[in-house]
PDB file of N, CA, C and O in Angstrom:
ATOM      1  N   MET A   1     262.259   4.158 220.145  1.00  0.00           N
ATOM      2  CA  MET A   1     261.315   4.933 220.010  1.00  0.00           C
ATOM      3  C   MET A   1     259.991   4.294 219.607  1.00  0.00           C
ATOM      4  O   MET A   1     259.960   3.401 218.760  1.00  0.00           O
ATOM      5  N   LYS A   2     259.019   4.700 220.147  1.00  0.00           N
ATOM      6  CA  LYS A   2     257.629   4.401 220.051  1.00  0.00           C
ATOM      7  C   LYS A   2     256.510   4.798 219.213  1.00  0.00           C
ATOM      8  O   LYS A   2     256.566   6.027 219.256  1.00  0.00           O
ATOM      9  N   SER A   3     255.674   4.526 218.586  1.00  0.00           N
ATOM     10  CA  SER A   3     254.617   5.196 218.076  1.00  0.00           C
ATOM     11  C   SER A   3     253.398   4.501 218.320  1.00  0.00           C
ATOM     12  O   SER A   3     253.423   3.319 217.980  1.00  0.00           O
ATOM     13  N   LYS A   4     252.235   4.963 218.869  1.00  0.00           N
ATOM     14  CA  LYS A   4     251.126   4.644 219.291  1.00  0.00           C
ATOM     15  C   LYS A   4     250.369   4.021 218.020  1.00  0.00           C
ATOM     16  O   LYS A   4     249.670   3.018 218.163  1.00  0.00           O
ATOM     17  N   THR A   5     250.525   4.629 216.802  1.00  0.00           N
ATOM     18  CA  THR A   5     249.853   4.252 215.480  1.00  0.00           C
ATOM     19  C   THR A   5     250.568   3.358 214.692  1.00  0.00           C
ATOM     20  O   THR A   5     250.115   2.592 213.841  1.00  0.00           O
ATOM     21  N   GLY A   6     251.943   3.544 215.110  1.00  0.00           N
ATOM     22  CA  GLY A   6     253.070   2.903 214.079  1.00  0.00           C
ATOM     23  C   GLY A   6     252.790   1.295 214.071  1.00  0.00           C
ATOM     24  O   GLY A   6     252.668   0.695 215.139  1.00  0.00           O
ATOM     25  N   LYS A   7     252.697   0.654 212.863  1.00  0.00           N
ATOM     26  CA  LYS A   7     252.773  -0.720 212.782  1.00  0.00           C
ATOM     27  C   LYS A   7     253.982  -1.284 212.402  1.00  0.00           C
ATOM     28  O   LYS A   7     254.139  -2.476 212.664  1.00  0.00           O
ATOM     29  N   ILE A   8     254.975  -0.607 211.774  1.00  0.00           N
ATOM     30  CA  ILE A   8     256.179  -1.288 211.303  1.00  0.00           C
ATOM     31  C   ILE A   8     257.288  -1.131 212.390  1.00  0.00           C
ATOM     32  O   ILE A   8     257.465  -0.151 213.114  1.00  0.00           O
ATOM     33  N   LYS A   9     258.019  -2.329 212.357  1.00  0.00           N
ATOM     34  CA  LYS A   9     259.230  -2.457 213.302  1.00  0.00           C
ATOM     35  C   LYS A   9     260.223  -2.430 212.385  1.00  0.00           C
ATOM     36  O   LYS A   9     260.372  -2.945 211.277  1.00  0.00           O
ATOM     37  N   ILE A  10     260.970  -1.615 213.180  1.00  0.00           N
ATOM     38  CA  ILE A  10     262.400  -1.209 212.135  1.00  0.00           C
ATOM     39  C   ILE A  10     263.486  -0.915 213.134  1.00  0.00           C
ATOM     40  O   ILE A  10     263.314  -0.443 214.258  1.00  0.00           O
ATOM     41  N   SER A  11     264.676  -1.272 212.553  1.00  0.00           N
ATOM     42  CA  SER A  11     265.911  -0.594 213.564  1.00  0.00           C
ATOM     43  C   SER A  11     266.890  -0.232 212.534  1.00  0.00           C
ATOM     44  O   SER A  11     266.827  -0.647 211.377  1.00  0.00           O
ATOM     45  N   ILE A  12     267.823   0.577 213.000  1.00  0.00           N
ATOM     46  CA  ILE A  12     268.770   1.010 211.866  1.00  0.00           C
ATOM     47  C   ILE A  12     270.204   0.955 212.975  1.00  0.00           C
ATOM     48  O   ILE A  12     270.192   1.249 214.170  1.00  0.00           O
ATOM     49  N   ALA A  13     271.293   0.524 212.221  1.00  0.00           N
ATOM     50  CA  ALA A  13     272.518   0.544 212.885  1.00  0.00           C
ATOM     51  C   ALA A  13     272.920   2.128 212.681  1.00  0.00           C
ATOM     52  O   ALA A  13     272.410   2.703 211.719  1.00  0.00           O
ATOM     53  N   LYS A  14     273.792   2.844 213.523  1.00  0.00           N
ATOM     54  CA  LYS A  14     274.275   4.068 213.448  1.00  0.00           C
ATOM     55  C   LYS A  14     275.590   4.019 214.124  1.00  0.00           C
ATOM     56  O   LYS A  14     275.924   2.933 214.599  1.00  0.00           O
ATOM     57  N   LYS A  15     276.393   5.037 214.238  1.00  0.00           N
ATOM     58  CA  LYS A  15     277.223   5.594 215.136  1.00  0.00           C
ATOM     59  C   LYS A  15     276.908   7.061 215.753  1.00  0.00           C
ATOM     60  O   LYS A  15     276.571   8.095 215.175  1.00  0.00           O
ATOM     61  N   ASP A  16     277.143   6.781 217.189  1.00  0.00           N
ATOM     62  CA  ASP A  16     276.724   7.936 217.745  1.00  0.00           C
ATOM     63  C   ASP A  16     277.932   8.924 217.672  1.00  0.00           C
ATOM     64  O   ASP A  16     278.995   8.479 217.240  1.00  0.00           O
ATOM     65  N   ALA A  17     277.833  10.524 218.147  1.00  0.00           N
ATOM     66  CA  ALA A  17     278.871  11.588 218.066  1.00  0.00           C
ATOM     67  C   ALA A  17     280.206  11.027 218.233  1.00  0.00           C
ATOM     68  O   ALA A  17     281.118  11.454 217.526  1.00  0.00           O
ATOM     69  N   SER A  18     280.428  10.038 219.169  1.00  0.00           N
ATOM     70  CA  SER A  18     281.960   9.536 219.327  1.00  0.00           C
ATOM     71  C   SER A  18     282.353   8.303 218.609  1.00  0.00           C
ATOM     72  O   SER A  18     283.379   7.677 218.873  1.00  0.00           O
ATOM     73  N   GLY A  19     281.412   7.943 217.597  1.00  0.00           N
ATOM     74  CA  GLY A  19     281.800   6.917 216.557  1.00  0.00           C
ATOM     75  C   GLY A  19     281.333   5.545 217.374  1.00  0.00           C
ATOM     76  O   GLY A  19     281.679   4.471 216.881  1.00  0.00           O
ATOM     77  N   LYS A  20     280.696   5.543 218.389  1.00  0.00           N
ATOM     78  CA  LYS A  20     280.487   4.093 218.908  1.00  0.00           C
ATOM     79  C   LYS A  20     279.332   3.618 218.568  1.00  0.00           C
ATOM     80  O   LYS A  20     278.358   4.370 218.547  1.00  0.00           O
ATOM     81  N   PRO A  21     279.218   2.256 218.233  1.00  0.00           N
ATOM     82  CA  PRO A  21     277.826   1.742 217.450  1.00  0.00           C
ATOM     83  C   PRO A  21     276.769   1.747 218.397  1.00  0.00           C
ATOM     84  O   PRO A  21     276.974   1.614 219.604  1.00  0.00           O
ATOM     85  N   ILE A  22     275.789   1.878 217.956  1.00  0.00           N
ATOM     86  CA  ILE A  22     274.385   1.885 218.370  1.00  0.00           C
ATOM     87  C   ILE A  22     273.501   1.508 217.431  1.00  0.00           C
ATOM     88  O   ILE A  22     273.859   1.421 216.256  1.00  0.00           O
ATOM     89  N   VAL A  23     272.036   1.190 217.880  1.00  0.00           N
ATOM     90  CA  VAL A  23     271.178   0.441 217.076  1.00  0.00           C
ATOM     91  C   VAL A  23     269.919   1.120 217.639  1.00  0.00           C
ATOM     92  O   VAL A  23     269.586   0.906 218.805  1.00  0.00           O
ATOM     93  N   TYR A  24     269.006   2.172 216.605  1.00  0.00           N
ATOM     94  CA  TYR A  24     267.853   2.486 216.953  1.00  0.00           C
ATOM     95  C   TYR A  24     266.870   1.756 216.844  1.00  0.00           C
ATOM     96  O   TYR A  24     266.873   1.026 215.853  1.00  0.00           O
ATOM     97  N   ARG A  25     265.943   1.687 217.581  1.00  0.00           N
ATOM     98  CA  ARG A  25     264.823   0.716 217.435  1.00  0.00           C
ATOM     99  C   ARG A  25     263.680   1.600 217.454  1.00  0.00           C
ATOM    100  O   ARG A  25     263.588   2.599 218.167  1.00  0.00           O
ATOM    101  N   PHE A  26     262.602   1.080 216.435  1.00  0.00           N
ATOM    102  CA  PHE A  26     261.089   1.887 216.378  1.00  0.00           C
ATOM    103  C   PHE A  26     260.324   0.760 216.358  1.00  0.00           C
ATOM    104  O   PHE A  26     260.464  -0.175 215.570  1.00  0.00           O
ATOM    105  N   ASN A  27     259.379   0.865 217.375  1.00  0.00           N
ATOM    106  CA  ASN A  27     258.046   0.267 217.561  1.00  0.00           C
ATOM    107  C   ASN A  27     258.746  -1.301 217.972  1.00  0.00           C
ATOM    108  O   ASN A  27     258.239  -2.333 217.531  1.00  0.00           O
ATOM    109  N   TYR A  28     259.815  -1.317 218.755  1.00  0.00           N
ATOM    110  CA  TYR A  28     260.393  -2.673 219.113  1.00  0.00           C
ATOM    111  C   TYR A  28     259.518  -3.357 220.000  1.00  0.00           C
ATOM    112  O   TYR A  28     259.419  -4.577 219.865  1.00  0.00           O
ATOM    113  N   ASP A  29     258.857  -2.768 220.898  1.00  0.00           N
ATOM    114  CA  ASP A  29     258.078  -3.507 222.069  1.00  0.00           C
ATOM    115  C   ASP A  29     256.840  -4.349 221.256  1.00  0.00           C
ATOM    116  O   ASP A  29     256.300  -5.303 221.816  1.00  0.00           O
ATOM    117  N   LYS A  30     256.492  -3.980 220.080  1.00  0.00           N
ATOM    118  CA  LYS A  30     255.421  -4.574 219.250  1.00  0.00           C
ATOM    119  C   LYS A  30     255.895  -6.004 218.600  1.00  0.00           C
ATOM    120  O   LYS A  30     255.145  -6.718 217.934  1.00  0.00           O
ATOM    121  N   SER A  31     257.213  -6.294 218.892  1.00  0.00           N
ATOM    122  CA  SER A  31     257.535  -7.419 218.094  1.00  0.00           C
ATOM    123  C   SER A  31     257.574  -8.537 219.049  1.00  0.00           C
ATOM    124  O   SER A  31     257.274  -8.165 220.183  1.00  0.00           O
ATOM    125  N   SER A  32     257.862  -9.854 218.945  1.00  0.00           N
ATOM    126  CA  SER A  32     257.785 -10.871 219.808  1.00  0.00           C
ATOM    127  C   SER A  32     259.183 -10.980 220.171  1.00  0.00           C
ATOM    128  O   SER A  32     259.962 -10.469 219.367  1.00  0.00           O
ATOM    129  N   LYS A  33     259.728 -11.582 221.298  1.00  0.00           N
ATOM    130  CA  LYS A  33     261.014 -11.563 221.885  1.00  0.00           C
ATOM    131  C   LYS A  33     262.064 -12.276 220.762  1.00  0.00           C
ATOM    132  O   LYS A  33     263.245 -11.942 220.666  1.00  0.00           O
ATOM    133  N   PHE A  34     261.471 -13.234 219.997  1.00  0.00           N
ATOM    134  CA  PHE A  34     262.457 -13.955 218.921  1.00  0.00           C
ATOM    135  C   PHE A  34     262.467 -12.824 217.822  1.00  0.00           C
ATOM    136  O   PHE A  34     263.504 -12.761 217.162  1.00  0.00           O
ATOM    137  N   LEU A  35     261.602 -12.043 217.567  1.00  0.00           N
ATOM    138  CA  LEU A  35     261.825 -11.128 216.374  1.00  0.00           C
ATOM    139  C   LEU A  35     262.954  -9.998 216.962  1.00  0.00           C
ATOM    140  O   LEU A  35     263.880  -9.703 216.205  1.00  0.00           O
ATOM    141  N   GLN A  36     262.889  -9.397 218.239  1.00  0.00           N
ATOM    142  CA  GLN A  36     263.633  -8.503 218.744  1.00  0.00           C
ATOM    143  C   GLN A  36     264.989  -8.888 218.775  1.00  0.00           C
ATOM    144  O   GLN A  36     265.899  -8.090 218.551  1.00  0.00           O
ATOM    145  N   LYS A  37     265.193 -10.284 219.088  1.00  0.00           N
ATOM    146  CA  LYS A  37     266.677 -10.643 219.070  1.00  0.00           C
ATOM    147  C   LYS A  37     267.275 -10.771 217.633  1.00  0.00           C
ATOM    148  O   LYS A  37     268.449 -10.512 217.370  1.00  0.00           O
ATOM    149  N   PHE A  38     266.355 -11.194 216.743  1.00  0.00           N
ATOM    150  CA  PHE A  38     266.908 -11.281 215.302  1.00  0.00           C
ATOM    151  C   PHE A  38     267.253  -9.869 215.104  1.00  0.00           C
ATOM    152  O   PHE A  38     268.461  -9.687 214.949  1.00  0.00           O
ATOM    153  N   ILE A  39     266.488  -8.782 215.065  1.00  0.00           N
ATOM    154  CA  ILE A  39     266.673  -7.438 214.937  1.00  0.00           C
ATOM    155  C   ILE A  39     267.834  -6.935 215.159  1.00  0.00           C
ATOM    156  O   ILE A  39     268.501  -6.241 214.392  1.00  0.00           O
ATOM    157  N   ASP A  40     268.244  -7.499 216.879  1.00  0.00           N
ATOM    158  CA  ASP A  40     269.347  -6.717 217.435  1.00  0.00           C
ATOM    159  C   ASP A  40     270.743  -7.411 216.695  1.00  0.00           C
ATOM    160  O   ASP A  40     271.728  -6.806 216.270  1.00  0.00           O
ATOM    161  N   TYR A  41     270.502  -8.757 216.693  1.00  0.00           N
ATOM    162  CA  TYR A  41     271.719  -9.408 215.918  1.00  0.00           C
ATOM    163  C   TYR A  41     271.937  -8.872 214.472  1.00  0.00           C
ATOM    164  O   TYR A  41     273.061  -8.553 214.084  1.00  0.00           O
ATOM    165  N   HIS A  42     270.851  -8.783 213.702  1.00  0.00           N
ATOM    166  CA  HIS A  42     271.015  -8.304 212.356  1.00  0.00           C
ATOM    167  C   HIS A  42     271.697  -6.685 212.415  1.00  0.00           C
ATOM    168  O   HIS A  42     272.530  -6.376 211.562  1.00  0.00           O
ATOM    169  N   GLU A  43     271.386  -5.951 213.205  1.00  0.00           N
ATOM    170  CA  GLU A  43     271.896  -4.527 213.159  1.00  0.00           C
ATOM    171  C   GLU A  43     273.212  -4.802 213.799  1.00  0.00           C
ATOM    172  O   GLU A  43     274.113  -4.099 213.341  1.00  0.00           O
ATOM    173  N   CYS A  44     273.556  -5.602 214.699  1.00  0.00           N
ATOM    174  CA  CYS A  44     275.176  -6.001 215.344  1.00  0.00           C
ATOM    175  C   CYS A  44     275.998  -6.344 213.972  1.00  0.00           C
ATOM    176  O   CYS A  44     277.146  -5.972 213.730  1.00  0.00           O
ATOM    177  N   ALA A  45     275.211  -7.085 213.181  1.00  0.00           N
ATOM    178  CA  ALA A  45     275.906  -7.860 212.168  1.00  0.00           C
ATOM    179  C   ALA A  45     276.601  -6.595 211.059  1.00  0.00           C
ATOM    180  O   ALA A  45     277.673  -6.722 210.468  1.00  0.00           O
ATOM    181  N   HIS A  46     275.839  -5.597 210.990  1.00  0.00           N
ATOM    182  CA  HIS A  46     276.111  -4.537 210.136  1.00  0.00           C
ATOM    183  C   HIS A  46     277.128  -3.861 210.764  1.00  0.00           C
ATOM    184  O   HIS A  46     277.982  -3.371 210.026  1.00  0.00           O
ATOM    185  N   HIS A  47     277.240  -3.721 211.930  1.00  0.00           N
ATOM    186  CA  HIS A  47     278.322  -2.954 212.451  1.00  0.00           C
ATOM    187  C   HIS A  47     279.519  -3.806 212.379  1.00  0.00           C
ATOM    188  O   HIS A  47     280.628  -3.294 212.226  1.00  0.00           O
ATOM    189  N   GLN A  48     279.331  -5.290 212.497  1.00  0.00           N
ATOM    190  CA  GLN A  48     280.664  -6.054 212.366  1.00  0.00           C
ATOM    191  C   GLN A  48     281.214  -6.078 211.129  1.00  0.00           C
ATOM    192  O   GLN A  48     282.428  -5.974 210.950  1.00  0.00           O
ATOM    193  N   ALA A  49     280.186  -6.244 210.006  1.00  0.00           N
ATOM    194  CA  ALA A  49     280.772  -6.305 208.733  1.00  0.00           C
ATOM    195  C   ALA A  49     281.194  -4.976 208.331  1.00  0.00           C
ATOM    196  O   ALA A  49     281.575  -4.917 207.161  1.00  0.00           O
ATOM    197  N   GLY A  50     281.230  -3.806 209.046  1.00  0.00           N
ATOM    198  CA  GLY A  50     281.829  -2.606 208.543  1.00  0.00           C
ATOM    199  C   GLY A  50     280.843  -1.743 207.636  1.00  0.00           C
ATOM    200  O   GLY A  50     281.195  -0.673 207.141  1.00  0.00           O
ATOM    201  N   ASP A  51     279.587  -2.295 207.462  1.00  0.00           N
ATOM    202  CA  ASP A  51     278.647  -1.518 206.350  1.00  0.00           C
ATOM    203  C   ASP A  51     278.421  -0.392 206.601  1.00  0.00           C
ATOM    204  O   ASP A  51     277.859   0.179 205.666  1.00  0.00           O
ATOM    205  N   LEU A  52     278.636   0.328 207.618  1.00  0.00           N
ATOM    206  CA  LEU A  52     278.609   1.771 207.987  1.00  0.00           C
ATOM    207  C   LEU A  52     279.563   2.492 207.506  1.00  0.00           C
ATOM    208  O   LEU A  52     279.324   3.687 207.330  1.00  0.00           O
ATOM    209  N   GLU A  53     280.762   2.011 207.202  1.00  0.00           N
ATOM    210  CA  GLU A  53     281.849   2.686 206.572  1.00  0.00           C
ATOM    211  C   GLU A  53     282.062   2.856 205.222  1.00  0.00           C
ATOM    212  O   GLU A  53     282.819   3.671 204.694  1.00  0.00           O
ATOM    213  N   LYS A  54     281.101   1.753 204.508  1.00  0.00           N
ATOM    214  CA  LYS A  54     280.998   1.778 203.072  1.00  0.00           C
ATOM    215  C   LYS A  54     279.947   2.691 202.491  1.00  0.00           C
ATOM    216  O   LYS A  54     279.024   3.237 203.095  1.00  0.00           O
ATOM    217  N   ILE A  55     280.254   2.759 201.203  1.00  0.00           N
ATOM    218  CA  ILE A  55     279.351   3.866 200.545  1.00  0.00           C
ATOM    219  C   ILE A  55     277.762   3.446 200.647  1.00  0.00           C
ATOM    220  O   ILE A  55     277.475   2.249 200.624  1.00  0.00           O
ATOM    221  N   ASN A  56     276.836   4.349 200.748  1.00  0.00           N
ATOM    222  CA  ASN A  56     275.401   4.332 200.467  1.00  0.00           C
ATOM    223  C   ASN A  56     275.148   3.797 199.230  1.00  0.00           C
ATOM    224  O   ASN A  56     275.579   4.330 198.207  1.00  0.00           O
ATOM    225  N   LEU A  57     274.323   2.539 199.222  1.00  0.00           N
ATOM    226  CA  LEU A  57     273.922   1.991 197.928  1.00  0.00           C
ATOM    227  C   LEU A  57     272.473   2.089 197.814  1.00  0.00           C
ATOM    228  O   LEU A  57     271.740   2.060 198.803  1.00  0.00           O
ATOM    229  N   PRO A  58     272.002   2.218 196.468  1.00  0.00           N
ATOM    230  CA  PRO A  58     270.406   2.270 196.233  1.00  0.00           C
ATOM    231  C   PRO A  58     269.711   1.111 196.678  1.00  0.00           C
ATOM    232  O   PRO A  58     270.194   0.058 196.260  1.00  0.00           O
ATOM    233  N   LEU A  59     268.666   1.008 197.443  1.00  0.00           N
ATOM    234  CA  LEU A  59     268.042  -0.032 198.411  1.00  0.00           C
ATOM    235  C   LEU A  59     267.803  -1.323 197.446  1.00  0.00           C
ATOM    236  O   LEU A  59     267.634  -2.407 198.004  1.00  0.00           O
ATOM    237  N   ASN A  60     267.778  -1.251 195.840  1.00  0.00           N
ATOM    238  CA  ASN A  60     267.202  -2.291 195.400  1.00  0.00           C
ATOM    239  C   ASN A  60     268.345  -2.832 194.636  1.00  0.00           C
ATOM    240  O   ASN A  60     268.227  -3.620 193.698  1.00  0.00           O
ATOM    241  N   SER A  61     269.606  -2.300 195.150  1.00  0.00           N
ATOM    242  CA  SER A  61     270.806  -2.759 194.164  1.00  0.00           C
ATOM    243  C   SER A  61     271.305  -4.206 194.713  1.00  0.00           C
ATOM    244  O   SER A  61     271.253  -4.521 195.901  1.00  0.00           O
ATOM    245  N   LYS A  62     271.761  -4.979 193.747  1.00  0.00           N
ATOM    246  CA  LYS A  62     272.523  -6.142 194.354  1.00  0.00           C
ATOM    247  C   LYS A  62     273.459  -5.988 195.103  1.00  0.00           C
ATOM    248  O   LYS A  62     273.717  -7.106 195.548  1.00  0.00           O
ATOM    249  N   ASP A  63     274.215  -5.172 195.567  1.00  0.00           N
ATOM    250  CA  ASP A  63     275.093  -5.109 196.600  1.00  0.00           C
ATOM    251  C   ASP A  63     274.475  -4.745 197.824  1.00  0.00           C
ATOM    252  O   ASP A  63     274.811  -5.374 198.827  1.00  0.00           O
ATOM    253  N   TYR A  64     273.581  -3.786 197.928  1.00  0.00           N
ATOM    254  CA  TYR A  64     272.765  -3.655 198.804  1.00  0.00           C
ATOM    255  C   TYR A  64     271.882  -4.750 199.785  1.00  0.00           C
ATOM    256  O   TYR A  64     271.636  -4.769 200.991  1.00  0.00           O
ATOM    257  N   LEU A  65     271.527  -5.670 198.615  1.00  0.00           N
ATOM    258  CA  LEU A  65     270.534  -6.733 199.174  1.00  0.00           C
ATOM    259  C   LEU A  65     271.795  -7.795 199.544  1.00  0.00           C
ATOM    260  O   LEU A  65     271.534  -8.698 200.339  1.00  0.00           O
ATOM    261  N   LEU A  66     272.771  -7.729 199.143  1.00  0.00           N
ATOM    262  CA  LEU A  66     273.778  -8.901 199.578  1.00  0.00           C
ATOM    263  C   LEU A  66     274.129  -8.540 201.068  1.00  0.00           C
ATOM    264  O   LEU A  66     274.260  -9.430 201.908  1.00  0.00           O
ATOM    265  N   ARG A  67     274.284  -7.152 201.385  1.00  0.00           N
ATOM    266  CA  ARG A  67     274.812  -6.712 202.745  1.00  0.00           C
ATOM    267  C   ARG A  67     273.436  -7.315 203.637  1.00  0.00           C
ATOM    268  O   ARG A  67     273.658  -8.007 204.631  1.00  0.00           O
ATOM    269  N   GLU A  68     272.345  -7.081 203.317  1.00  0.00           N
ATOM    270  CA  GLU A  68     271.335  -7.619 204.149  1.00  0.00           C
ATOM    271  C   GLU A  68     271.316  -8.926 204.160  1.00  0.00           C
ATOM    272  O   GLU A  68     271.049  -9.491 205.221  1.00  0.00           O
ATOM    273  N   ASP A  69     271.554  -9.575 203.156  1.00  0.00           N
ATOM    274  CA  ASP A  69     271.369 -11.255 203.460  1.00  0.00           C
ATOM    275  C   ASP A  69     272.653 -11.580 204.174  1.00  0.00           C
ATOM    276  O   ASP A  69     272.647 -12.615 204.841  1.00  0.00           O
ATOM    277  N   VAL A  70     273.952 -10.732 204.133  1.00  0.00           N
ATOM    278  CA  VAL A  70     274.851 -11.412 204.966  1.00  0.00           C
ATOM    279  C   VAL A  70     274.649 -10.932 206.688  1.00  0.00           C
ATOM    280  O   VAL A  70     275.198 -11.503 207.631  1.00  0.00           O
ATOM    281  N   ALA A  71     273.728  -9.754 206.785  1.00  0.00           N
ATOM    282  CA  ALA A  71     273.515  -9.346 208.067  1.00  0.00           C
ATOM    283  C   ALA A  71     272.385 -10.304 208.552  1.00  0.00           C
ATOM    284  O   ALA A  71     272.245 -10.459 209.765  1.00  0.00           O
ATOM    285  N   ASP A  72     271.695 -10.856 207.808  1.00  0.00           N
ATOM    286  CA  ASP A  72     270.619 -11.769 208.468  1.00  0.00           C
ATOM    287  C   ASP A  72     271.400 -13.348 208.539  1.00  0.00           C
ATOM    288  O   ASP A  72     270.802 -14.311 209.018  1.00  0.00           O
TER     289      ASP A  72
END
């Protein structure tokens, strides 16, 4: 997904309607090739770690931040 005015590059690991893992990308083309690769690997790591099956956590909680560190 692209936005002409958007400056933030973000991606989100999700599952499609059939349960297949997917990654949504926003303003991906505004990132360097290196950052694009990191973003893809980071989101794939969330799928590998089973983070989508775990309960949602507050964004500032220790457990949430730990998930992000593991995905990095």
